[in-house]
C-alpha positions as CSV (number, residue, x, y, z in Angstrom):
1,M,-24.9,21.7,-38.3
2,L,-24.4,25.1,-36.6
3,V,-27.4,27.1,-35.5
4,D,-28.1,30.3,-33.6
5,D,-28.0,29.7,-29.9
6,G,-31.1,31.9,-29.5
7,H,-29.6,34.2,-26.9
8,T,-26.3,35.8,-28.0
9,G,-26.4,35.2,-31.7
10,K,-23.4,32.8,-31.5
11,L,-23.4,29.7,-33.6
12,V,-23.5,26.4,-31.7
13,R,-24.0,22.8,-32.7
14,C,-27.6,21.9,-33.3
15,P,-28.7,19.9,-30.3
16,D,-31.1,17.9,-32.4
17,C,-28.3,16.9,-34.8
18,T,-25.6,16.1,-32.4
19,D,-24.7,12.5,-31.5
20,W,-24.3,13.1,-27.8
21,L,-23.4,9.5,-27.1
22,A,-20.3,9.8,-29.3
23,H,-19.2,12.7,-27.1
24,S,-20.3,11.2,-23.8
25,R,-16.9,9.5,-23.0
26,L,-18.7,6.2,-22.4
27,T,-17.3,3.1,-24.0
28,P,-19.4,1.5,-26.8
29,E,-20.7,-1.1,-24.3
30,E,-21.6,1.6,-21.7
31,Q,-23.4,3.6,-24.4
32,A,-26.0,0.8,-24.5
33,H,-26.7,0.9,-20.8
34,T,-30.2,1.7,-19.6
35,L,-31.6,2.2,-16.1
36,D,-33.4,-1.2,-16.5
37,D,-29.9,-2.8,-16.5
38,I,-29.9,-2.1,-12.7
39,A,-31.5,-5.4,-12.1
40,D,-33.0,-6.8,-8.9
41,R,-30.7,-9.1,-7.0
42,D,-31.6,-12.2,-4.8
43,D,-29.4,-10.8,-2.0
44,D,-31.1,-7.4,-2.1
45,S,-33.5,-7.7,0.9
46,R,-33.6,-3.9,1.3
47,G,-34.7,-3.1,-2.2
48,E,-31.5,-1.0,-3.0
49,M,-31.6,-1.8,-6.7
50,L,-35.2,-0.7,-6.9
51,A,-34.2,2.5,-5.1
52,L,-31.4,3.2,-7.6
53,R,-33.7,2.7,-10.5
54,F,-36.2,5.0,-8.9
55,L,-33.6,7.7,-8.2
56,G,-32.3,7.4,-11.8
57,K,-35.8,7.6,-13.4
58,E,-36.7,10.6,-11.2
59,M,-33.5,12.4,-12.3
60,L,-34.4,11.8,-15.9
61,A,-38.0,12.9,-15.4
62,D,-37.1,16.0,-13.4
63,P,-33.5,16.7,-14.2
64,F,-31.9,18.9,-11.5
65,G,-29.4,18.9,-8.7
66,F,-27.0,16.3,-7.4
67,L,-27.3,12.5,-7.1
68,S,-24.4,10.8,-5.2
69,I,-24.1,7.1,-4.7
70,W,-21.6,5.5,-2.3
71,G,-20.8,2.1,-0.9
72,K,-18.8,-1.1,-1.5
73,K,-17.2,-2.0,-4.8
74,G,-19.4,-3.7,-7.4
75,G,-22.7,-2.5,-5.9
76,G,-24.0,-0.8,-9.1
77,K,-22.8,2.7,-8.5
78,S,-20.9,3.2,-11.7
79,L,-23.6,1.4,-13.6
80,L,-26.1,4.0,-12.5
81,L,-23.8,6.8,-13.6
82,T,-23.1,5.3,-17.1
83,A,-26.8,4.4,-17.5
84,L,-27.9,7.9,-16.7
85,I,-25.3,9.5,-19.0
86,A,-26.5,7.2,-21.8
87,E,-30.1,7.9,-21.1
88,F,-29.6,11.7,-21.1
89,C,-27.7,11.5,-24.3
90,R,-30.5,9.5,-26.0
91,A,-32.9,12.1,-24.8
92,G,-30.9,14.8,-26.6
93,R,-28.9,16.3,-23.7
94,N,-25.2,16.9,-23.6
95,A,-23.9,14.5,-20.9
96,R,-20.3,13.6,-20.0
97,Y,-18.7,10.9,-17.8
98,F,-15.4,11.5,-16.1
99,N,-13.2,9.7,-13.6
100,A,-12.2,12.1,-10.9
101,G,-8.5,11.7,-11.8
102,E,-9.3,12.9,-15.3
103,I,-10.9,16.1,-13.8
104,V,-7.6,16.7,-11.9
105,S,-5.6,16.3,-15.1
106,L,-7.9,18.7,-17.1
107,L,-7.6,21.4,-14.4
108,S,-3.9,21.0,-13.8
109,P,-1.4,23.4,-15.4
110,G,1.0,21.4,-17.6
111,D,1.5,20.2,-21.2
112,D,-1.1,20.6,-23.8
113,K,-3.6,17.7,-23.7
114,E,-7.0,16.7,-24.9
115,I,-9.3,14.3,-23.1
116,D,-12.1,13.4,-25.5
117,G,-13.0,16.8,-26.7
118,F,-11.9,18.8,-23.6
119,R,-9.0,20.8,-24.9
120,H,-6.4,21.8,-22.3
121,V,-3.8,24.4,-23.3
122,A,-0.7,24.5,-21.1
123,G,-0.9,27.2,-18.4
124,N,-4.6,27.9,-19.2
125,P,-6.9,25.3,-17.9
126,D,-9.7,27.8,-17.3
127,A,-11.5,26.8,-20.5
128,C,-11.8,23.2,-19.2
129,K,-13.0,24.5,-15.9
130,A,-15.6,26.6,-17.7
131,A,-16.7,23.6,-19.8
132,L,-17.1,21.4,-16.6
133,K,-19.2,24.1,-15.0
134,A,-21.4,24.5,-18.1
135,V,-22.0,20.9,-19.3
136,P,-25.7,20.2,-18.6
137,V,-25.1,16.7,-17.2
138,L,-21.8,15.8,-15.5
139,A,-20.8,12.5,-13.9
140,I,-17.7,12.2,-11.8
141,D,-16.8,8.7,-10.7
142,E,-14.4,7.6,-7.9
143,V,-14.4,11.1,-6.4
144,D,-13.3,9.6,-3.0
145,K,-10.0,8.5,-4.6
146,L,-8.7,12.1,-4.7
147,K,-6.2,13.2,-2.1
148,W,-8.2,16.5,-1.7
149,T,-5.1,18.7,-1.5
150,A,-5.6,22.4,-1.0
151,W,-5.3,22.9,-4.8
152,Q,-7.9,20.2,-5.5
153,V,-10.3,21.6,-2.9
154,Q,-10.0,25.0,-4.5
155,Q,-10.2,24.0,-8.2
156,I,-12.7,21.1,-8.1
157,G,-14.6,22.8,-5.3
158,E,-15.2,25.8,-7.5
159,V,-16.8,23.5,-10.2
160,I,-19.0,21.8,-7.6
161,E,-19.9,25.1,-6.0
162,H,-21.0,26.6,-9.3
163,R,-23.0,23.5,-10.2
164,H,-24.7,23.6,-6.8
165,R,-25.6,27.2,-7.2
166,H,-27.2,26.4,-10.6
167,A,-28.7,23.1,-9.5
168,E,-32.1,23.9,-11.0
169,S,-30.6,23.7,-14.5
170,L,-27.6,21.5,-14.1
171,V,-27.4,17.7,-13.2
172,T,-24.3,16.5,-11.3
173,L,-23.7,12.8,-10.6
174,F,-21.1,11.3,-8.2
175,A,-20.1,7.8,-7.3
176,M,-17.7,6.8,-4.5
177,N,-16.8,3.9,-2.2
178,R,-16.5,6.2,0.9
179,P,-18.8,9.0,1.8
180,P,-17.4,12.6,1.9
181,W,-16.9,12.6,5.7
182,E,-14.4,9.7,5.2
183,W,-12.4,11.2,2.3
184,Q,-8.8,12.2,2.8
185,N,-8.6,15.6,4.4
186,A,-12.3,15.3,5.2
187,G,-12.1,18.5,7.3
188,E,-11.2,20.5,4.1
189,V,-14.2,19.2,2.1
190,E,-16.9,19.8,4.7
191,H,-18.5,22.4,2.3
192,I,-18.5,19.8,-0.5
193,A,-20.1,17.2,1.8
194,S,-22.7,19.7,2.8
195,R,-23.7,20.3,-0.9
196,L,-23.8,16.6,-1.7
197,S,-26.1,16.0,1.4
198,D,-28.5,18.9,0.5
199,G,-32.0,17.9,1.5
200,R,-33.5,19.6,-1.6
201,F,-32.1,16.7,-3.6
202,Y,-34.3,14.1,-1.9
203,R,-36.8,12.4,-4.2
204,R,-40.3,11.6,-2.8
205,W,-41.8,8.2,-3.4
206,P,-45.2,8.4,-5.1
207,D,-48.1,8.2,-2.6
208,D,-50.0,5.8,-4.8
209,K,-47.0,3.3,-4.8
210,L,-46.2,3.3,-1.1
211,R,-46.8,-0.5,-1.0
212,W,-43.6,-0.9,-3.0
213,L,-41.5,1.5,-0.9
214,P,-38.2,-0.2,-0.5
215,K,-37.0,-1.1,3.0
216,C,-33.9,1.0,2.6
217,A,-36.0,4.1,2.6
218,G,-36.9,3.5,6.2
219,S,-40.1,5.0,7.5
220,K,-40.2,8.1,5.3
221,P,-41.5,7.9,1.7
222,E,-38.4,9.6,0.2
223,L,-34.9,8.7,-0.9
224,P,-31.8,10.9,-0.3
225,G,-29.7,12.4,-3.0
226,L,-26.7,10.9,-1.1
227,F,-27.5,7.2,-1.1
228,E,-25.6,4.3,0.3
229,V,-25.5,0.9,-1.4
230,T,-24.6,-1.9,1.0
231,L,-24.7,-4.9,-1.3
232,A,-21.7,-7.2,-1.9
233,D,-19.6,-7.1,-5.1
234,I,-21.7,-8.4,-8.0
235,R,-18.8,-8.7,-10.4
236,P,-17.6,-12.2,-9.4
237,R,-21.1,-13.5,-10.3
238,L,-21.1,-11.9,-13.8
239,R,-20.5,-13.9,-17.0
240,R,-19.7,-12.7,-20.5
241,W,-22.6,-13.0,-23.0
């Protein structure tokens, strides 16, 4: 159903009637993910899974800014992103999940293409860029896999810069194996690394729960918005149910 947007008089999809999960770009299995799926592990002596759940629940409760997770393969980074996208959709917010390579494809001039509702018209990718800037919750996975050419720095950097400037109303999630200072052409993305490391994205651990502060937090009762997961790959231990 279309309703007045309440600002410009334009008709938009009713947010209460839209099945955001269907537009999330998650697989049917991923659409069922919750933050509780980030389970404790017997090899997690530093409480990293507890920290990921905390960061995710804080983002849901107070949705703003960037949350970036980096570390080894199979440590739960993508699970946090898919769980948050699914949780936001169930809460009635427009949330989309992308692989970084798909972002490049959407912003690149070329043949007409459509990636799950993001329509790209040859020679005019600006509409896709505008949509990526505006979507309330955006997750970009494997962002460290990009070559970070001058073109990618300019185009994707523009999206990240916009979302950083509007961090109070936009949520942006990143997952990567390598931190920004180890990306290809790291010197060209220092401004992006600075935004992902912004101290305003730290989340403070509740004072009344300090006894459960995970060891990975160190001595300060807070967790950073750019968080490292050091655990080994969990995938070889998984079994189909």
